[in-house]
C-alpha positions as CSV (number, residue, x, y, z in Angstrom):
1,X,-10.6,-3.2,-5.3
2,X,-7.2,-4.7,-4.9
3,X,-4.7,-2.0,-4.0
4,X,-2.3,-3.1,-1.3
5,X,0.7,-5.5,-1.5
6,X,1.8,-7.1,1.8
7,X,4.8,-9.5,1.7
8,X,7.0,-11.6,3.8
9,X,10.0,-13.9,3.4
10,X,9.9,-17.1,5.3
11,X,11.8,-20.3,6.1
12,X,10.3,-23.8,6.0
13,X,9.7,-23.9,9.7
14,X,8.1,-20.5,9.7
15,X,5.2,-21.5,7.4
16,X,2.7,-22.1,10.2
17,X,3.5,-18.7,11.8
18,X,3.1,-16.9,8.5
19,X,-0.2,-18.7,7.9
20,X,-1.5,-17.4,11.2
21,X,-0.4,-13.8,10.4
22,X,-2.1,-14.0,7.0
23,X,-5.2,-15.0,8.8
24,X,-4.9,-12.1,11.2
25,X,-4.8,-9.6,8.4
26,X,-7.2,-11.3,6.0
27,X,-9.7,-13.3,8.0
28,X,-13.0,-14.2,6.3
29,X,-14.9,-14.3,9.6
30,X,-14.4,-10.8,10.8
31,X,-14.2,-7.3,9.3
32,X,-10.7,-6.3,10.6
33,X,-7.9,-5.7,8.2
34,X,-8.7,-6.9,4.6
35,X,-10.8,-9.4,2.8
36,X,-9.6,-13.0,2.7
37,X,-10.1,-13.2,-1.1
38,X,-7.1,-11.8,-3.0
39,X,-4.3,-12.5,-5.4
40,X,-0.9,-13.7,-4.3
41,X,2.6,-14.6,-5.7
42,X,5.5,-16.8,-4.6
43,X,8.8,-15.3,-5.5
44,X,12.5,-15.9,-5.3
45,X,13.7,-13.5,-2.6
46,X,17.3,-13.4,-3.9
47,X,16.7,-13.0,-7.7
48,X,13.4,-11.1,-7.0
49,X,11.7,-13.2,-9.7
50,X,8.0,-14.3,-9.7
51,X,7.6,-18.1,-9.4
52,X,3.8,-18.4,-9.2
53,X,0.7,-16.2,-9.5
54,X,-2.5,-17.3,-8.0
55,X,-5.8,-16.2,-6.5
56,X,-7.7,-17.5,-3.5
57,X,-11.0,-16.9,-1.7
58,X,-9.2,-17.6,1.6
59,X,-5.6,-16.5,1.4
60,X,-4.4,-18.1,4.7
61,X,-6.2,-21.4,3.9
62,X,-4.7,-21.5,0.4
63,X,-1.2,-20.7,1.8
64,X,-1.7,-23.7,4.2
65,X,-2.6,-26.0,1.3
66,X,0.5,-25.0,-0.7
67,X,2.8,-25.5,2.3
68,X,1.3,-28.8,3.3
69,X,-0.1,-27.5,6.6
70,X,-3.6,-29.0,5.7
71,X,-4.4,-32.1,3.8
72,X,-4.9,-31.7,0.1
73,X,-4.1,-33.6,-3.1
74,X,-0.7,-32.4,-4.3
75,X,-2.1,-32.0,-7.8
76,X,-4.3,-29.2,-6.5
77,X,-1.6,-27.1,-4.9
78,X,2.1,-26.2,-5.1
79,X,3.4,-28.4,-2.2
80,X,5.7,-30.3,-4.5
81,X,7.3,-27.2,-5.9
82,X,7.6,-25.6,-2.4
83,X,9.1,-28.8,-0.9
84,X,11.6,-28.9,-3.8
85,X,12.4,-25.2,-3.3
86,X,13.2,-25.6,0.4
87,X,15.5,-28.5,-0.3
88,X,17.8,-26.1,-2.1
89,X,17.0,-22.7,-0.6
90,X,16.6,-21.3,2.9
91,X,13.9,-18.8,2.2
92,X,10.9,-18.2,-0.1
93,X,9.0,-15.0,-0.7
94,X,5.3,-14.6,-0.5
95,X,3.2,-11.5,-1.3
96,X,-0.5,-11.0,-1.3
97,X,-2.5,-8.3,-3.1
98,X,-5.5,-7.5,-0.9
99,X,-8.8,-5.6,-1.0
100,X,-11.2,-4.1,1.5
101,X,-13.1,-6.4,3.9
102,X,-16.2,-4.9,2.2
103,X,-15.3,-7.1,-0.8
104,X,-15.3,-10.3,1.2
105,X,-16.8,-13.3,-0.6
106,X,-18.1,-16.6,0.7
107,X,-15.6,-19.2,1.9
108,X,-15.9,-22.7,3.5
109,X,-15.0,-21.4,7.0
110,X,-18.1,-19.2,7.0
111,X,-20.4,-22.1,5.9
112,X,-19.0,-24.5,8.4
113,X,-17.6,-26.9,5.8
114,X,-15.2,-29.2,7.7
115,X,-12.6,-29.5,4.9
116,X,-11.1,-27.0,2.5
117,X,-9.6,-29.8,0.3
118,X,-12.1,-29.2,-2.5
119,X,-12.6,-25.5,-1.9
120,X,-9.9,-23.6,-3.6
121,X,-9.7,-21.1,-6.4
122,X,-11.3,-23.5,-8.9
123,X,-14.5,-23.9,-6.9
124,X,-17.7,-22.4,-8.2
125,X,-19.7,-22.6,-5.0
126,X,-21.2,-19.4,-3.6
127,X,-23.6,-18.3,-0.9
128,X,-25.1,-14.9,-0.4
129,X,-22.0,-12.7,-0.7
130,X,-21.6,-10.3,-3.7
131,X,-19.4,-11.5,-6.6
132,X,-17.5,-8.2,-7.0
133,X,-14.7,-9.3,-4.7
134,X,-14.2,-12.5,-6.7
135,X,-14.4,-10.7,-10.1
136,X,-11.7,-8.3,-8.8
137,X,-9.2,-11.1,-8.1
138,X,-10.0,-13.0,-11.3
139,X,-9.4,-9.9,-13.4
140,X,-6.2,-8.9,-11.5
141,X,-4.8,-12.5,-11.8
142,X,-5.4,-12.4,-15.5
143,X,-3.6,-9.1,-15.9
144,X,-0.6,-10.2,-13.9
145,X,-0.3,-13.6,-15.7
146,X,-0.8,-12.0,-19.1
147,X,1.8,-9.3,-18.3
148,X,4.3,-11.9,-17.2
149,X,3.7,-13.9,-20.4
150,X,4.1,-10.9,-22.5
151,X,7.5,-10.0,-20.9
152,X,8.9,-13.6,-20.8
153,X,7.0,-15.4,-23.5
154,X,6.1,-18.1,-21.0
155,X,4.1,-18.7,-17.8
156,X,5.7,-18.3,-14.4
157,X,7.7,-21.4,-13.5
158,X,5.1,-22.9,-11.2
159,X,2.0,-21.9,-13.1
160,X,0.3,-24.7,-15.2
161,X,-1.0,-23.9,-18.7
162,X,-4.4,-25.5,-17.9
163,X,-4.7,-23.6,-14.6
164,X,-3.7,-20.1,-15.9
165,X,-6.4,-17.9,-17.2
166,X,-4.7,-15.3,-19.3
167,X,-5.4,-13.3,-22.4
168,X,-2.7,-11.3,-24.3
169,X,-5.1,-8.4,-24.5
170,X,-4.9,-8.1,-20.7
171,X,-1.1,-7.6,-20.6
172,X,0.0,-4.1,-19.6
173,X,3.4,-2.6,-18.6
174,X,1.7,-1.6,-15.3
175,X,0.7,-5.2,-14.7
176,X,4.3,-6.3,-14.9
177,X,5.4,-3.4,-12.8
178,X,3.1,-4.6,-10.1
179,X,4.9,-8.0,-10.0
180,X,8.2,-6.2,-9.7
181,X,6.9,-4.0,-6.9
182,X,5.5,-7.1,-5.1
183,X,8.8,-8.9,-5.2
184,X,10.9,-5.9,-4.2
185,X,12.6,-5.0,-7.5
186,X,11.2,-1.5,-7.0
187,X,9.4,0.2,-4.1
188,X,6.2,2.2,-3.8
189,X,3.6,3.0,-1.2
190,X,1.5,0.3,-3.0
191,X,3.5,-2.0,-0.7
192,X,2.8,-2.0,3.1
193,X,5.6,-0.6,5.1
194,X,5.8,-3.7,7.3
195,X,5.9,-7.5,6.6
196,X,2.8,-9.7,7.0
197,X,4.0,-10.8,10.4
198,X,5.1,-7.3,11.3
199,X,1.6,-6.0,10.6
200,X,0.0,-8.9,12.5
201,X,1.9,-7.8,15.6
202,X,1.4,-4.1,15.2
203,X,-2.2,-2.9,15.4
204,X,-1.2,0.7,14.9
205,X,0.6,-0.1,11.6
206,X,-2.3,-2.1,10.4
207,X,-4.6,0.9,11.1
208,X,-2.2,3.1,9.1
209,X,-2.3,0.6,6.2
210,X,-6.1,0.7,6.2
211,X,-5.9,4.4,5.7
212,X,-3.2,4.1,3.0
213,X,-5.4,1.5,1.3
214,X,-7.9,4.3,0.8
215,X,-5.2,6.5,-0.8
216,X,-4.1,3.6,-3.0
217,X,-7.7,3.1,-4.3
218,X,-8.0,6.8,-4.8
219,X,-4.8,6.9,-6.8
220,X,-6.0,4.1,-9.0
221,X,-9.3,5.9,-9.6
222,X,-7.6,9.2,-10.2
223,X,-5.0,7.9,-12.7
224,X,-7.0,4.9,-14.1
225,X,-4.1,2.8,-12.9
226,X,-1.4,4.4,-15.0
227,X,1.8,5.8,-13.6
228,X,1.0,5.5,-9.9
229,X,3.8,6.4,-7.6
230,X,4.1,7.2,-3.9
231,X,3.4,11.0,-4.1
232,X,0.2,10.3,-6.2
233,X,-0.9,7.8,-3.5
234,X,-0.4,10.3,-0.7
235,X,-2.0,13.1,-2.6
236,X,-5.1,10.9,-3.2
237,X,-5.2,10.1,0.6
238,X,-4.8,13.8,1.5
239,X,-7.6,14.9,-0.7
240,X,-10.0,12.3,0.7
241,X,-8.9,13.0,4.2
242,X,-10.2,16.6,3.8
243,X,-13.3,15.5,1.9
244,X,-16.5,16.0,4.0
245,X,-17.6,12.6,2.8
246,X,-14.9,11.0,4.9
247,X,-15.4,13.3,7.9
248,X,-16.8,10.7,10.2
249,X,-14.4,7.9,9.2
250,X,-11.3,9.1,11.1
251,X,-9.4,9.2,7.9
252,X,-8.0,12.7,8.4
253,X,-6.8,11.9,11.9
254,X,-5.2,8.8,10.6
255,X,-3.4,10.7,7.8
256,X,-2.0,13.2,10.3
257,X,-0.8,10.5,12.6
258,X,0.9,8.7,9.7
259,X,2.8,11.9,8.8
260,X,3.7,12.7,12.3
261,X,5.0,9.1,13.1
262,X,7.4,8.9,10.1
263,X,5.7,5.7,9.0
264,X,5.9,6.6,5.4
265,X,9.7,6.8,5.6
266,X,10.2,3.3,6.9
267,X,12.4,1.2,4.6
268,X,10.5,-1.3,2.5
269,X,10.1,-4.8,3.9
270,X,12.5,-7.5,2.9
271,X,13.8,-8.5,0.4
272,X,13.8,-4.8,-0.6
273,X,16.1,-2.4,1.2
274,X,16.9,1.3,1.7
275,X,18.6,1.3,-1.7
276,X,15.6,-0.1,-3.6
277,X,14.6,2.3,-6.4
278,X,11.4,4.1,-5.7
279,X,11.7,4.2,-2.0
280,X,10.2,7.4,-0.4
281,X,13.1,9.5,0.9
282,X,11.2,12.5,2.2
283,X,7.7,13.3,3.2
284,X,5.3,14.2,0.4
285,X,4.9,18.0,0.1
286,X,8.1,18.8,2.0
287,X,11.1,19.6,-0.2
288,X,14.4,18.0,0.5
289,X,16.6,20.3,2.6
290,X,19.3,22.2,0.8
291,X,22.8,20.9,1.5
292,X,24.3,24.4,1.9
293,X,23.1,27.8,2.8
294,X,20.4,29.1,5.2
295,X,17.1,27.3,5.5
296,X,14.4,28.5,3.2
297,X,10.7,28.6,3.7
298,X,8.4,26.2,1.8
299,X,6.4,28.5,-0.5
300,X,3.3,26.7,-1.7
301,X,1.4,27.6,-4.9
302,X,-1.7,29.4,-3.5
303,X,-3.8,28.1,-6.4
304,X,-3.1,24.5,-5.2
305,X,-3.0,24.8,-1.4
306,X,-5.2,26.0,1.4
307,X,-4.5,26.7,5.1
308,X,-6.3,24.5,7.7
309,X,-6.3,25.2,11.4
310,X,-6.3,22.0,13.5
311,X,-5.4,20.9,17.0
312,X,-2.0,20.0,15.6
313,X,-1.4,23.5,14.4
314,X,-1.6,25.3,11.1
315,X,-1.5,22.8,8.2
316,X,-1.3,23.0,4.5
317,X,-3.4,20.8,2.4
318,X,-2.8,20.4,-1.3
319,X,-1.3,18.4,-4.1
320,X,1.2,16.5,-2.0
321,X,-0.2,16.1,1.4
322,X,-1.0,17.4,4.9
323,X,2.0,19.2,6.4
324,X,2.5,21.5,9.4
325,X,3.7,25.0,8.4
326,X,7.0,26.1,9.8
327,X,8.9,29.4,10.0
328,X,11.4,30.0,7.2
329,X,14.2,30.4,9.7
330,X,13.4,27.9,12.4
331,X,11.0,25.0,13.2
332,X,8.5,27.1,15.2
333,X,4.9,27.4,14.0
334,X,4.4,30.6,12.0
335,X,2.4,33.5,13.2
336,X,2.8,35.8,10.2
337,X,2.4,35.4,6.4
338,X,4.6,37.6,4.2
339,X,2.8,38.2,0.9
340,X,4.4,38.0,-2.4
341,X,4.5,41.1,-4.7
342,X,1.4,40.0,-6.5
343,X,-0.5,39.7,-3.2
344,X,-0.5,35.9,-3.0
345,X,0.9,33.8,-0.2
346,X,4.7,34.0,0.1
347,X,6.8,33.0,3.1
348,X,5.8,32.2,6.7
349,X,7.5,33.5,9.8
350,X,7.4,33.1,13.6
351,X,7.1,36.3,15.6
352,X,10.8,36.8,16.3
353,X,11.9,36.2,12.7
354,X,9.1,38.2,11.2
355,X,10.6,41.3,12.8
356,X,13.7,40.8,10.8
357,X,11.8,41.0,7.5
358,X,10.8,44.6,7.8
359,X,8.0,46.0,5.7
360,X,5.4,45.2,8.4
361,X,2.6,46.2,6.0
362,X,3.4,43.1,4.0
363,X,3.0,40.8,7.0
364,X,-0.4,39.4,7.7
365,X,-1.2,37.8,11.1
366,X,-2.3,34.2,10.7
367,X,-5.6,33.7,12.6
368,X,-8.2,31.0,12.5
369,X,-10.8,31.9,9.8
């Protein structure tokens, strides 16, 4: 399932480097990162407008074709349009919508075919790989093109009528919102926190994005693709991180590391910025600090949260994430729970601040259960 946008903005002389980075993240000959078959867009990085929507079995190879890095008839790629673009602009935006390496389909590099000139998105040649990965990108491309046409009453500037498979019935507001998110009009955790080249150079960040991809897929499954936002994505990841089905995958450890590192709060990659609408401003599950007055303790709804004891300390798991508990007066891990009048969970305190609360009968020592 396609669920992660990864983008970059490049200059003419950076096309080869970007091609290599795309291959690092979505190589068809290994199972690291993502599948090579995906959907992609070229976009104007100033106006944040989509120029072209396409699909490819091999994203890096198709990018090379479009940019004239490998030989191919210009009628079968966008080399003419890209050459014309760089005659008038310094930079061009590229974003790819990727899926798990488990959805990899056959490509010419796996079969040892010496040339990719006739092996692009129009090819119907297959080997022994399942078709789901290709069906995914065909369906998603159709939704994105149809949604664009519905909004603008025309195809994207570089799409050809004969090459665009679209059906008005596929158009959705969410489909157009995906294009806006990809180009940086809005931000969401659907977008990787680093550029394509940034992820290629950062194995830790790529590992985090693999875990977040699971949350993105979960959010799509949980919401049927409607109204997805960053808290929903994180909630989906947190729920799966605590699911016994994922116990041996390392997902829970990855989720905790993502939170601890502050990775979620990185500004979105260019051309978006810290001011882009939708950017995550505070960690999921942690309320924004009050501007005035003493610090208050985070009081979770006991019907939605549960305590977990881990090597990292006492954690809350629930609707918005995995978060360390902290004393209501300081940043120390709590040792006491102060129950509410109805007997449910109330505030949490460290030993020194618990003494200030009085009513010791209402304080419960937190211990591993």
